VOPAGU-2260 file (C-alpha; in pm, 1 decimal, decimal comma):
REM VOPAGU-2260
SITE   aa  ch    i         X         Y         Z
SITE  MET   A    0   -7208,2   -5132,5   -4220,4
SITE  GLN   A    1   -6951,2   -4923,3   -4405,4
SITE  GLN   A    2   -6577,5   -4993,3   -4320,0
SITE  ASP   A    3   -6267,3   -4836,9   -4361,2
SITE  TRP   A    4   -6070,1   -5136,6   -4370,1
SITE  SER   A    5   -6024,6   -5452,3   -4567,3
SITE  ALA   A    6   -6021,4   -5836,7   -4423,1
SITE  VAL   A    7   -5784,7   -5933,1   -4720,9
SITE  LYS   A    8   -5471,6   -5829,1   -4931,8
SITE  VAL   A    9   -5419,9   -6011,1   -5252,5
SITE  VAL   A   10   -5051,8   -5991,1   -5391,8
SITE  ARG   A   11   -4936,5   -6072,1   -5761,7
SITE  PRO   A   12   -5288,6   -6186,5   -5841,4
SITE  GLU   A   13   -5130,7   -6224,9   -6199,5
SITE  GLY   A   14   -4863,5   -6462,3   -6087,5
SITE  ARG   A   15   -4864,4   -6785,0   -6326,3
SITE  GLY   A   16   -4611,8   -7016,2   -6118,9
SITE  PRO   A   17   -4728,5   -7370,5   -5982,5
SITE  PHE   A   18   -4821,9   -7236,5   -5649,8
SITE  VAL   A   19   -5080,7   -7020,6   -5472,3
SITE  LEU   A   20   -4988,5   -6885,0   -5125,8
SITE  VAL   A   21   -5194,6   -6792,8   -4848,0
SITE  CYS   A   22   -5089,2   -6621,7   -4532,0
SITE  GLU   A   23   -5415,8   -6592,2   -4327,6
SITE  HIS   A   24   -5241,0   -6438,3   -4002,6
SITE  ALA   A   25   -5042,3   -6201,2   -4185,3
SITE  ALA   A   26   -5159,6   -5883,5   -4015,5
SITE  ARG   A   27   -5185,7   -5769,5   -3642,0
SITE  GLU   A   28   -5435,2   -5464,8   -3709,1
SITE  ILE   A   29   -5758,4   -5431,9   -3504,2
SITE  PRO   A   30   -6003,2   -5206,5   -3663,2
SITE  GLU   A   31   -6087,4   -4883,5   -3448,8
SITE  GLU   A   32   -6443,2   -4996,5   -3438,9
SITE  PHE   A   33   -6335,1   -5329,4   -3200,9
SITE  ALA   A   34   -6143,8   -5076,8   -2949,0
SITE  GLY   A   35   -5841,8   -5287,2   -2951,6
SITE  LEU   A   36   -6056,5   -5578,6   -2827,6
SITE  GLY   A   37   -5955,1   -5448,9   -2466,5
SITE  LEU   A   38   -5602,4   -5558,9   -2507,6
SITE  SER   A   39   -5268,7   -5400,2   -2392,2
SITE  ALA   A   40   -5035,8   -5284,2   -2680,6
SITE  GLU   A   41   -4807,8   -5573,2   -2575,5
SITE  ALA   A   42   -5045,8   -5794,2   -2641,2
SITE  ARG   A   43   -5160,3   -5636,5   -2984,7
SITE  ASP   A   44   -4817,3   -5659,5   -3090,6
SITE  SER   A   45   -4756,6   -6034,2   -2967,7
SITE  HIS   A   46   -4766,3   -6355,2   -3160,1
SITE  ALA   A   47   -5107,4   -6386,2   -3021,4
SITE  ALA   A   48   -5231,6   -6124,5   -3252,6
SITE  TRP   A   49   -5059,1   -6251,8   -3577,0
SITE  ASP   A   50   -4789,1   -6468,0   -3694,6
SITE  ILE   A   51   -4465,6   -6268,3   -3662,0
SITE  GLY   A   52   -4263,3   -6284,0   -3978,8
SITE  ALA   A   53   -4499,3   -6488,9   -4196,5
SITE  MET   A   54   -4596,0   -6231,7   -4409,0
SITE  ASP   A   55   -4240,8   -6101,6   -4511,6
SITE  VAL   A   56   -4159,6   -6477,1   -4590,9
SITE  ALA   A   57   -4486,9   -6513,9   -4787,6
SITE  VAL   A   58   -4443,0   -6194,9   -4991,6
SITE  ALA   A   59   -4065,0   -6277,5   -5075,5
SITE  LEU   A   60   -4199,7   -6646,5   -5179,2
SITE  SER   A   61   -4463,1   -6476,8   -5393,8
SITE  ASP   A   62   -4168,2   -6292,0   -5564,9
SITE  LEU   A   63   -3922,2   -6584,9   -5602,2
SITE  LEU   A   64   -4203,2   -6845,2   -5721,6
SITE  ASP   A   65   -4429,3   -6574,2   -5942,0
SITE  ALA   A   66   -4716,1   -6689,4   -5713,1
SITE  PRO   A   67   -5042,2   -6508,5   -5604,8
SITE  LEU   A   68   -5054,5   -6455,6   -5219,7
SITE  VAL   A   69   -5391,3   -6410,0   -5044,5
SITE  ALA   A   70   -5328,3   -6254,9   -4694,4
SITE  GLY   A   71   -5538,1   -6169,8   -4411,9
SITE  GLY   A   72   -5594,3   -5788,7   -4337,4
SITE  VAL   A   73   -5670,1   -5791,6   -3966,2
SITE  SER   A   74   -5567,0   -5967,9   -3655,4
SITE  ARG   A   75   -5656,0   -6338,2   -3592,7
SITE  LEU   A   76   -5792,0   -6210,6   -3261,4
SITE  VAL   A   77   -6095,5   -6049,5   -3440,1
SITE  TYR   A   78   -6141,6   -6354,3   -3646,6
SITE  ASP   A   79   -5921,2   -6641,8   -3726,4
SITE  LEU   A   80   -5938,8   -6692,3   -4096,5
SITE  ASN   A   81   -5796,4   -7048,6   -4033,9
SITE  ARG   A   82   -6111,0   -7172,5   -3853,6
SITE  PRO   A   83   -6494,3   -7206,1   -3931,5
SITE  LEU   A   84   -6740,2   -7010,7   -3755,0
SITE  ASP   A   85   -6846,6   -7292,8   -3528,7
SITE  ALA   A   86   -6480,7   -7329,1   -3388,3
SITE  VAL   A   87   -6449,9   -7181,7   -3037,7
SITE  SER   A   88   -6075,6   -7062,2   -3137,5
SITE  ALA   A   89   -6246,1   -6862,4   -3434,8
SITE  ILE   A   90   -6286,1   -6552,9   -3195,9
SITE  PRO   A   91   -6092,8   -6687,8   -2880,8
SITE  GLU   A   92   -6164,0   -6538,4   -2540,5
SITE  LYS   A   93   -5809,2   -6626,8   -2463,2
SITE  SER   A   94   -5483,9   -6698,0   -2664,8
SITE  GLU   A   95   -5220,2   -6848,0   -2445,5
SITE  ILE   A   96   -5135,0   -6618,6   -2177,1
SITE  HIS   A   97   -5345,5   -6326,5   -2292,5
SITE  GLU   A   98   -5718,1   -6268,5   -2218,7
SITE  VAL   A   99   -5927,5   -6088,9   -2481,7
SITE  PRO   A  100   -6193,5   -5890,4   -2328,0
SITE  GLY   A  101   -6351,0   -5780,6   -2646,7
SITE  ASN   A  102   -6423,4   -6136,3   -2745,9
SITE  ARG   A  103   -6588,8   -6245,9   -2416,4
SITE  GLY   A  104   -6932,4   -6319,1   -2404,9
SITE  LEU   A  105   -7040,0   -6262,1   -2786,4
SITE  ASP   A  106   -7390,9   -6353,7   -2881,8
SITE  ALA   A  107   -7435,0   -6571,7   -3218,7
SITE  ALA   A  108   -7520,3   -6238,6   -3392,4
SITE  ALA   A  109   -7205,0   -6069,3   -3318,2
SITE  ARG   A  110   -7012,1   -6381,5   -3390,8
SITE  GLN   A  111   -7200,3   -6414,9   -3758,7
SITE  ASP   A  112   -7114,0   -6016,6   -3813,1
SITE  ARG   A  113   -6746,6   -6116,2   -3776,6
SITE  PHE   A  114   -6758,1   -6393,6   -3986,0
SITE  ASP   A  115   -6969,4   -6211,4   -4249,8
SITE  ARG   A  116   -6727,6   -5920,4   -4267,8
SITE  VAL   A  117   -6383,6   -6094,7   -4197,8
SITE  HIS   A  118   -6388,1   -6454,0   -4315,8
SITE  GLU   A  119   -6625,6   -6430,6   -4585,8
SITE  PRO   A  120   -6428,9   -6161,6   -4809,3
SITE  PHE   A  121   -6119,6   -6339,7   -4739,6
SITE  HIS   A  122   -6225,6   -6696,1   -4850,3
SITE  ASP   A  123   -6418,6   -6554,3   -5153,7
SITE  ALA   A  124   -6099,4   -6376,9   -5285,4
SITE  LEU   A  125   -5889,4   -6697,0   -5242,6
SITE  SER   A  126   -6162,5   -6896,0   -5408,3
SITE  GLY   A  127   -6152,2   -6605,9   -5704,5
SITE  VAL   A  128   -5784,3   -6647,6   -5744,5
SITE  LEU   A  129   -5792,3   -7033,9   -5752,0
SITE  ASP   A  130   -6081,8   -7016,6   -5982,3
SITE  ALA   A  131   -5879,3   -6769,1   -6235,7
SITE  ARG   A  132   -5586,1   -7068,6   -6251,5
SITE  THR   A  133   -5570,2   -7317,2   -6535,6
SITE  GLY   A  134   -5363,3   -7609,2   -6539,0
SITE  SER   A  135   -5180,8   -7796,8   -6229,3
SITE  VAL   A  136   -5125,5   -7587,9   -5903,2
SITE  SER   A  137   -5042,5   -7629,0   -5561,3
SITE  LEU   A  138   -5174,5   -7455,3   -5237,3
SITE  VAL   A  139   -4937,7   -7344,4   -4979,9
SITE  THR   A  140   -5017,8   -7154,0   -4647,8
SITE  VAL   A  141   -4735,4   -6972,9   -4451,4
SITE  HIS   A  142   -4738,9   -6938,5   -4069,6
SITE  SER   A  143   -4518,4   -6891,9   -3783,6
SITE  PHE   A  144   -4491,9   -7028,4   -3434,8
SITE  THR   A  145   -4337,2   -6947,0   -3104,6
SITE  PRO   A  146   -4018,6   -7104,3   -2996,5
SITE  VAL   A  147   -4188,6   -7155,8   -2628,7
SITE  TYR   A  148   -4566,0   -7233,6   -2587,0
SITE  ASN   A  149   -4722,5   -7257,8   -2238,8
SITE  GLY   A  150   -4355,6   -7287,9   -2101,0
SITE  VAL   A  151   -4248,0   -7553,0   -2327,5
SITE  ARG   A  152   -3954,3   -7496,9   -2557,6
SITE  ARG   A  153   -4003,6   -7638,9   -2901,2
SITE  ALA   A  154   -3724,8   -7809,1   -3088,1
SITE  VAL   A  155   -3878,1   -7822,0   -3423,9
SITE  GLU   A  156   -3781,2   -7531,0   -3657,5
SITE  LEU   A  157   -3991,2   -7604,3   -3986,7
SITE  GLY   A  158   -4312,6   -7796,6   -3990,4
SITE  PHE   A  159   -4472,0   -7933,2   -4303,7
SITE  LEU   A  160   -4864,3   -7992,5   -4222,2
SITE  HIS   A  161   -5125,7   -8169,9   -4390,8
SITE  HIS   A  162   -5490,5   -8250,0   -4386,2
SITE  ASP   A  163   -5553,3   -8608,6   -4546,8
SITE  ASP   A  164   -5357,6   -8536,7   -4862,1
SITE  ALA   A  165   -5002,6   -8560,6   -4740,8
SITE  ARG   A  166   -4818,9   -8560,0   -5092,8
SITE  LEU   A  167   -4651,4   -8227,3   -5080,1
SITE  ALA   A  168   -4583,3   -8217,5   -4698,1
SITE  ARG   A  169   -4414,9   -8555,3   -4735,4
SITE  ALA   A  170   -4210,2   -8442,8   -5032,2
SITE  CYS   A  171   -4100,5   -8120,2   -4841,4
SITE  LEU   A  172   -3979,1   -8294,1   -4546,1
SITE  ALA   A  173   -3784,7   -8555,0   -4802,8
SITE  ARG   A  174   -3615,2   -8259,4   -4921,4
SITE  GLU   A  175   -3556,9   -8097,1   -4605,8
SITE  GLN   A  176   -3435,0   -8380,8   -4436,1
SITE  ALA   A  177   -3171,4   -8455,0   -4716,9
SITE  ALA   A  178   -3048,0   -8112,5   -4772,6
SITE  GLY   A  179   -3175,0   -7881,0   -4537,3
SITE  PRO   A  180   -3015,8   -7715,7   -4246,1
SITE  TYR   A  181   -3336,0   -7685,8   -4030,4
SITE  ARG   A  182   -3492,0   -7936,9   -3784,9
SITE  ALA   A  183   -3797,0   -8027,6   -3978,4
SITE  ALA   A  184   -4105,4   -8240,6   -3888,4
SITE  LEU   A  185   -4423,4   -8349,5   -4022,8
SITE  ASN   A  186   -4745,8   -8211,4   -3856,5
SITE  ASP   A  187   -4527,5   -8033,2   -3588,0
SITE  PRO   A  188   -4580,2   -7816,9   -3397,5
SITE  TYR   A  189   -4951,5   -7850,6   -3517,8
SITE  GLY   A  190   -5145,4   -8093,9   -3688,7
SITE  LYS   A  191   -5511,8   -8179,0   -3821,4
SITE  ALA   A  192   -5645,2   -8282,4   -3467,5
SITE  ASP   A  193   -5544,6   -7925,4   -3351,5
SITE  GLY   A  194   -5795,8   -7782,8   -3606,6
SITE  VAL   A  195   -5546,4   -7581,4   -3797,7
SITE  THR   A  196   -5610,4   -7742,8   -4164,5
SITE  TYR   A  197   -5933,9   -7558,7   -4238,2
SITE  THR   A  198   -5798,9   -7367,0   -4523,0
SITE  LEU   A  199   -5620,4   -7688,0   -4673,7
SITE  ALA   A  200   -5927,1   -7876,4   -4658,1
SITE  ARG   A  201   -6162,0   -7609,1   -4782,4
SITE  HIS   A  202   -5936,8   -7476,9   -5067,4
SITE  GLY   A  203   -5694,7   -7754,7   -5166,9
SITE  GLU   A  204   -5846,5   -8089,9   -5093,7
SITE  ALA   A  205   -6202,5   -7986,3   -5201,1
SITE  ARG   A  206   -6034,0   -7901,3   -5533,5
SITE  GLY   A  207   -5804,4   -8205,9   -5571,5
SITE  LEU   A  208   -5492,9   -7986,3   -5514,9
SITE  ALA   A  209   -5189,1   -8084,3   -5331,9
SITE  PRO   A  210   -5224,0   -7862,8   -5005,3
SITE  LEU   A  211   -4959,1   -7776,3   -4779,2
SITE  MET   A  212   -4929,7   -7560,3   -4438,3
SITE  ILE   A  213   -4583,4   -7443,5   -4359,7
SITE  GLU   A  214   -4498,7   -7357,7   -4005,1
SITE  ILE   A  215   -4182,4   -7175,2   -3930,3
SITE  ARG   A  216   -4026,8   -7095,9   -3584,7
SITE  ASN   A  217   -4055,9   -6702,7   -3559,8
SITE  ASP   A  218   -3731,3   -6637,3   -3418,3
SITE  LEU   A  219   -3590,0   -6753,7   -3745,9
SITE  ILE   A  220   -3772,4   -6482,2   -3937,2
SITE  ALA   A  221   -3764,0   -6203,5   -3693,4
SITE  THR   A  222   -3593,0   -5940,6   -3940,1
SITE  THR   A  223   -3644,5   -5864,3   -4302,1
SITE  ASP   A  224   -3303,3   -6044,7   -4363,7
SITE  THR   A  225   -3382,0   -6356,4   -4227,9
SITE  ALA   A  226   -3725,0   -6355,5   -4345,7
SITE  GLN   A  227   -3598,0   -6331,8   -4715,8
SITE  ALA   A  228   -3324,3   -6605,2   -4630,6
SITE  MET   A  229   -3585,6   -6842,3   -4524,7
SITE  ALA   A  230   -3821,5   -6765,7   -4830,5
SITE  ALA   A  231   -3524,2   -6833,5   -5060,0
SITE  HIS   A  232   -3479,6   -7164,1   -4869,1
SITE  LEU   A  233   -3816,0   -7245,4   -4882,7
SITE  ALA   A  234   -3864,2   -7166,5   -5265,0
SITE  GLY   A  235   -3601,7   -7411,6   -5335,4
SITE  THR   A  236   -3751,0   -7686,0   -5118,7
SITE  LEU   A  237   -4082,8   -7619,9   -5269,3
SITE  THR   A  238   -3977,0   -7621,3   -5610,7
SITE  ALA   A  239   -3781,0   -7974,5   -5563,9
SITE  ALA   A  240   -4074,6   -8128,0   -5391,5
SITE  GLN   A  241   -4315,6   -8025,3   -5649,6
SITE  ALA   A  242   -4099,0   -8161,3   -5926,6
SITE  ALA   A  243   -4065,5   -8465,7   -5723,8
SITE  LEU   A  244   -4455,5   -8516,8   -5720,8
SITE  ASP   A  245   -4493,0   -8412,2   -6105,4
SITE  THR   A  246   -4217,9   -8689,1   -6188,0
SITE  ALA   A  247   -4403,3   -8944,0   -5967,9
SITE  GLU   A  248   -4755,9   -8841,7   -6123,2
SITE  ALA   A  249   -4602,9   -8874,6   -6484,3
SITE  ALA   A  250   -4457,6   -9212,0   -6403,5
SITE  ARG   A  251   -4826,6   -9363,5   -6295,4
Protein backbone atom coordinates (compact mmCIF):
# COMPACT_ATOMS: atom_id res chain seq x y z
CA MET A 1 0.00 0.00 0.00
CA GLN A 2 1.36 3.41 -0.99
CA GLN A 3 1.39 5.92 1.85
CA ASP A 4 2.07 9.63 2.15
CA TRP A 5 3.54 9.51 5.64
CA SER A 6 6.76 8.27 7.21
CA ALA A 7 7.15 6.28 10.41
CA VAL A 8 10.63 7.65 11.07
CA LYS A 9 12.68 10.83 10.89
CA VAL A 10 16.48 10.82 11.11
CA VAL A 11 18.17 14.02 12.27
CA ARG A 12 21.92 14.67 11.91
CA PRO A 13 22.71 11.20 10.51
CA GLU A 14 26.31 12.31 10.01
CA GLY A 15 26.79 13.10 13.73
CA ARG A 16 30.03 11.68 15.13
CA GLY A 17 29.64 12.32 18.87
CA PRO A 18 29.70 9.47 21.41
CA PHE A 19 25.91 9.10 21.58
CA VAL A 20 23.11 7.91 19.31
CA LEU A 21 19.77 9.41 20.35
CA VAL A 22 16.29 7.96 19.97
CA CYS A 23 12.87 9.54 20.49
CA GLU A 24 10.23 6.90 19.84
CA HIS A 25 7.27 9.02 20.96
CA ALA A 26 8.27 12.23 19.19
CA ALA A 27 5.12 12.74 17.10
CA ARG A 28 1.38 13.06 17.64
CA GLU A 29 0.44 12.74 13.96
CA ILE A 30 -2.18 10.14 13.08
CA PRO A 31 -2.21 9.44 9.33
CA GLU A 32 -5.49 10.27 7.61
CA GLU A 33 -6.17 6.64 6.73
CA PHE A 34 -6.67 5.89 10.44
CA ALA A 35 -9.46 8.49 10.77
CA GLY A 36 -7.98 9.93 13.93
CA LEU A 37 -8.46 6.52 15.58
CA GLY A 38 -11.87 7.83 16.61
CA LEU A 39 -10.28 10.16 19.17
CA SER A 40 -11.32 13.66 20.15
CA ALA A 41 -9.03 16.57 19.26
CA GLU A 42 -8.18 16.87 22.96
CA ALA A 43 -7.06 13.24 23.14
CA ARG A 44 -5.02 13.54 19.93
CA ASP A 45 -3.13 16.48 21.42
CA SER A 46 -2.67 14.95 24.87
CA HIS A 47 0.27 13.10 26.35
CA ALA A 48 -1.54 9.88 25.50
CA ALA A 49 -0.65 10.48 21.85
CA TRP A 50 2.99 11.53 22.26
CA ASP A 51 5.69 12.49 24.74
CA ILE A 52 5.17 16.22 25.06
CA GLY A 53 8.45 18.15 24.83
CA ALA A 54 10.61 15.07 24.26
CA MET A 55 11.40 15.79 20.62
CA ASP A 56 12.38 19.39 21.38
CA VAL A 57 14.84 18.12 23.99
CA ALA A 58 16.13 15.38 21.68
CA VAL A 59 16.76 17.76 18.77
CA ALA A 60 18.60 20.20 21.04
CA LEU A 61 20.67 17.33 22.46
CA SER A 62 21.48 16.20 18.92
CA ASP A 63 22.87 19.66 18.19
CA LEU A 64 24.81 19.93 21.45
CA LEU A 65 26.30 16.43 21.33
CA ASP A 66 26.75 16.09 17.54
CA ALA A 67 24.59 12.99 17.81
CA PRO A 68 22.40 11.22 15.25
CA LEU A 69 18.75 11.18 16.31
CA VAL A 70 16.19 8.60 15.17
CA ALA A 71 12.65 9.81 15.91
CA GLY A 72 9.18 8.39 15.44
CA GLY A 73 6.99 9.95 12.77
CA VAL A 74 3.51 8.97 13.95
CA SER A 75 1.62 8.82 17.23
CA ARG A 76 2.31 5.98 19.62
CA LEU A 77 -1.44 5.29 19.53
CA VAL A 78 -1.02 4.07 15.95
CA TYR A 79 1.87 1.86 17.06
CA ASP A 80 4.15 2.24 20.08
CA LEU A 81 7.68 2.02 18.70
CA ASN A 82 9.03 1.01 22.10
CA ARG A 83 7.03 -2.23 22.14
CA PRO A 84 7.19 -5.61 20.38
CA LEU A 85 4.20 -6.81 18.38
CA ASP A 86 3.08 -9.25 21.07
CA ALA A 87 2.73 -6.49 23.71
CA VAL A 88 -0.88 -5.47 24.31
CA SER A 89 0.32 -1.88 24.75
CA ALA A 90 1.89 -1.84 21.27
CA ILE A 91 -1.54 -0.85 19.89
CA PRO A 92 -3.45 0.22 23.01
CA GLU A 93 -7.23 0.16 23.23
CA LYS A 94 -7.01 2.56 26.19
CA SER A 95 -4.33 5.00 27.33
CA GLU A 96 -4.90 6.14 30.92
CA ILE A 97 -8.24 8.00 30.65
CA HIS A 98 -8.59 7.87 26.85
CA GLU A 99 -10.35 5.05 25.03
CA VAL A 100 -8.96 4.45 21.52
CA PRO A 101 -11.88 3.26 19.35
CA GLY A 102 -9.72 2.80 16.25
CA ASN A 103 -7.59 0.22 18.04
CA ARG A 104 -10.47 -1.83 19.36
CA GLY A 105 -10.88 -5.41 18.18
CA LEU A 106 -8.06 -5.46 15.63
CA ASP A 107 -7.35 -8.90 14.22
CA ALA A 108 -3.86 -10.36 13.83
CA ALA A 109 -3.58 -9.20 10.21
CA ALA A 110 -4.39 -5.59 11.12
CA ARG A 111 -1.87 -5.60 13.96
CA GLN A 112 0.76 -7.13 11.68
CA ASP A 113 0.09 -4.44 9.07
CA ARG A 114 0.75 -1.66 11.57
CA PHE A 115 3.87 -3.43 12.78
CA ASP A 116 5.18 -3.78 9.22
CA ARG A 117 4.47 -0.16 8.28
CA VAL A 118 5.41 1.64 11.51
CA HIS A 119 7.67 -0.48 13.71
CA GLU A 120 9.84 -2.03 11.00
CA PRO A 121 10.92 1.14 9.11
CA PHE A 122 11.76 2.85 12.40
CA HIS A 123 13.84 0.02 13.82
CA ASP A 124 15.49 -0.62 10.45
CA ALA A 125 16.54 3.04 10.37
CA LEU A 126 17.94 2.86 13.90
CA SER A 127 19.85 -0.31 13.04
CA GLY A 128 21.27 1.45 9.98
CA VAL A 129 22.48 4.42 12.01
CA LEU A 130 24.14 2.14 14.54
CA ASP A 131 25.67 -0.05 11.82
CA ALA A 132 27.30 3.04 10.32
CA ARG A 133 29.05 3.99 13.56
CA THR A 134 32.60 2.97 14.36
CA GLY A 135 34.21 3.06 17.77
CA SER A 136 32.50 3.42 21.11
CA VAL A 137 28.94 4.74 21.22
CA SER A 138 26.16 4.88 23.83
CA LEU A 139 22.45 4.63 23.04
CA VAL A 140 20.17 7.17 24.74
CA THR A 141 16.39 7.31 24.35
CA VAL A 142 14.48 10.47 25.33
CA HIS A 143 10.98 10.39 26.80
CA SER A 144 8.67 12.51 28.93
CA PHE A 145 6.01 11.72 31.51
CA THR A 146 3.07 13.50 33.11
CA PRO A 147 3.22 15.12 36.58
CA VAL A 148 0.05 13.21 37.53
CA TYR A 149 -0.86 9.68 36.41
CA ASN A 150 -4.13 7.98 37.32
CA GLY A 151 -4.69 10.65 39.96
CA VAL A 152 -1.32 10.18 41.67
CA ARG A 153 1.18 13.06 41.70
CA ARG A 154 4.73 12.07 40.82
CA ALA A 155 7.56 13.55 42.85
CA VAL A 156 10.39 12.55 40.51
CA GLU A 157 11.47 15.06 37.85
CA LEU A 158 14.12 13.07 35.99
CA GLY A 159 14.30 9.31 35.65
CA PHE A 160 17.31 7.34 34.42
CA LEU A 161 16.13 3.91 33.30
CA HIS A 162 17.98 0.78 32.27
CA HIS A 163 17.26 -2.75 31.07
CA ASP A 164 19.93 -5.08 32.51
CA ASP A 165 23.02 -2.95 31.88
CA ALA A 166 22.83 -0.16 34.46
CA ARG A 167 26.23 1.46 33.83
CA LEU A 168 25.16 4.68 32.13
CA ALA A 169 21.96 5.06 34.13
CA ARG A 170 23.83 4.82 37.43
CA ALA A 171 26.56 7.18 36.24
CA CYS A 172 23.96 9.77 35.22
CA LEU A 173 22.12 9.42 38.53
CA ALA A 174 25.35 9.88 40.49
CA ARG A 175 26.14 13.03 38.52
CA GLU A 176 22.62 14.37 38.97
CA GLN A 177 22.54 13.71 42.70
CA ALA A 178 25.93 15.39 43.12
CA ALA A 179 25.37 18.48 40.99
CA GLY A 180 21.87 18.60 39.53
CA PRO A 181 18.90 20.79 40.52
CA TYR A 182 16.29 18.12 39.73
CA ARG A 183 14.78 15.33 41.79
CA ALA A 184 16.24 12.32 40.01
CA ALA A 185 15.80 8.59 40.49
CA LEU A 186 16.73 5.26 38.96
CA ASN A 187 13.95 3.40 37.11
CA ASP A 188 11.27 5.91 38.06
CA PRO A 189 8.51 6.57 37.05
CA TYR A 190 8.91 3.34 35.03
CA GLY A 191 11.29 0.42 34.82
CA LYS A 192 12.06 -2.82 33.03
CA ALA A 193 9.09 -4.58 34.65
CA ASP A 194 6.74 -2.09 32.95
CA GLY A 195 7.90 -3.22 29.51
CA VAL A 196 9.43 0.14 28.56
CA THR A 197 13.00 -0.99 27.85
CA TYR A 198 12.38 -2.74 24.53
CA THR A 199 14.53 -0.37 22.44
CA LEU A 200 17.33 -0.46 25.02
CA ALA A 201 17.45 -4.26 24.91
CA ARG A 202 16.98 -4.64 21.14
CA HIS A 203 19.49 -2.05 19.97
CA GLY A 204 21.67 -1.36 23.01
CA GLU A 205 22.36 -4.48 24.98
CA ALA A 206 22.17 -6.71 21.91
CA ARG A 207 25.19 -4.77 20.56
CA GLY A 208 27.04 -4.53 23.86
CA LEU A 209 26.42 -0.78 24.05
CA ALA A 210 25.71 1.17 27.23
CA PRO A 211 21.99 1.99 26.84
CA LEU A 212 19.98 4.57 28.77
CA MET A 213 16.40 5.80 28.78
CA ILE A 214 15.80 9.33 30.09
CA GLU A 215 12.34 10.24 31.39
CA ILE A 216 11.63 13.96 31.92
CA ARG A 217 8.54 15.34 33.66
CA ASN A 218 6.79 17.15 30.86
CA ASP A 219 5.90 20.33 32.76
CA LEU A 220 9.64 21.03 32.88
CA ILE A 221 9.93 21.05 29.08
CA ALA A 222 6.60 22.54 28.02
CA THR A 223 8.13 25.44 26.06
CA THR A 224 10.94 25.71 23.55
CA ASP A 225 13.06 27.65 26.03
CA THR A 226 12.61 25.17 28.88
CA ALA A 227 13.23 22.22 26.56
CA GLN A 228 16.48 23.78 25.37
CA ALA A 229 17.52 24.51 28.95
CA MET A 230 16.85 20.91 29.91
CA ALA A 231 18.84 19.69 26.91
CA ALA A 232 21.81 21.84 27.93
CA HIS A 233 21.64 20.40 31.43
CA LEU A 234 21.34 16.81 30.20
CA ALA A 235 24.18 17.28 27.73
CA GLY A 236 26.42 18.09 30.68
CA THR A 237 25.12 15.13 32.66
CA LEU A 238 25.59 12.70 29.77
CA THR A 239 29.06 13.97 28.91
CA ALA A 240 30.25 13.71 32.52
CA ALA A 241 28.67 10.28 32.99
CA GLN A 242 30.22 8.94 29.79
CA ALA A 243 33.62 10.30 30.81
CA ALA A 244 33.31 8.53 34.17
CA LEU A 245 32.48 5.26 32.40
CA ASP A 246 35.38 5.66 29.98
CA THR A 247 37.78 6.32 32.87
CA ALA A 248 36.54 3.28 34.75
CA GLU A 249 36.84 1.12 31.64
CA ALA A 250 40.39 2.32 30.97
CA ALA A 251 41.40 1.47 34.53
CA ARG A 252 40.24 -2.15 34.23
